[in-house]
TORDOFI-28428 format. One line per 4 residues: number of its first residue (from 1); for each residue x, y negated, z negated of C-alpha. Coordinates in pm, whole numbers, plus 50000, padded with zeros to 5 digits. Layout:
NUM) X Y Z; ... .
END
This chain:
1) 50005 50002 49999; 50280 49790 49912; 50561 49842 50152; 50709 49491 50067 .
5) 50789 49604 49771; 51134 49769 49747; 51106 49964 49398; 50847 50346 49482 .
9) 50767 50303 49097; 50698 49954 49160; 50464 49977 49436; 50280 50308 49305 .
13) 50213 50066 48955; 50089 49793 49170; 49855 50005 49363; 49718 50181 49057 .
17) 49586 49871 48932; 49428 49765 49246; 49232 50100 49413; 48912 50156 49268 .
21) 48791 50428 49042; 48601 50521 49291; 48890 50624 49586; 49103 50771 49285 .
25) 48911 51063 49172; 48657 51244 49257; 48310 51284 48984; 48109 51589 48983 .
29) 47885 51748 48692; 47949 52045 48645; 47854 52345 48348; 48115 52503 48097 .
33) 47969 52808 47903; 48154 52786 47620; 48120 53084 47365; 47999 53048 46985 .
37) 48322 53042 46851; 48481 52742 46999; 48231 52551 46874; 48275 52374 46516 .
41) 48129 52571 46177; 48202 52892 46378; 48150 53170 46071; 48260 53488 46263 .
45) 48390 53797 46155; 48729 53887 46019; 48924 54154 46148; 49288 54258 45980 .
49) 49566 54362 46196; 49590 54724 46158; 49982 54692 46112; 50032 54405 45938 .
53) 49756 54318 45756; 49726 53963 45890; 49268 53874 45924; 49241 53711 46251 .
57) 48945 53463 46250; 48746 53350 46565; 48763 53706 46810; 49121 53661 46819 .
61) 49224 53992 46781; 49374 54238 47046; 49205 54577 47046; 49357 54851 47201 .
65) 49226 55201 47177; 49347 55317 46894; 49434 54991 46680; 49258 54637 46624 .
69) 49634 54421 46648; 49659 54074 46553; 49795 53872 46856; 50201 53914 46744 .
73) 50181 54277 46676; 50041 54341 47082; 50345 54180 47164; 50134 53814 47256 .
77) 50286 53581 47042; 50380 53249 47099; 50693 53208 46912; 51035 53366 46917 .
81) 51202 53491 46588; 51545 53320 46612 .
END
């Protein structure tokens, strides 16, 4: 939009200030299905990991054919021991 400005970042920033929302974005109504445990105040069952004994809330357990496990014991942990 502003070829007279040499700095590409400044070009972009100025253009974003001038372009209307209708030109930048597409608006669309959508439907999102959420299970009950995603809502505040949900009181679901609490299960216990059969490997480590950790209590698991909000249906976050991993069920195998033999056991109910927390995500960490099932190999899905979000952290790595150092």
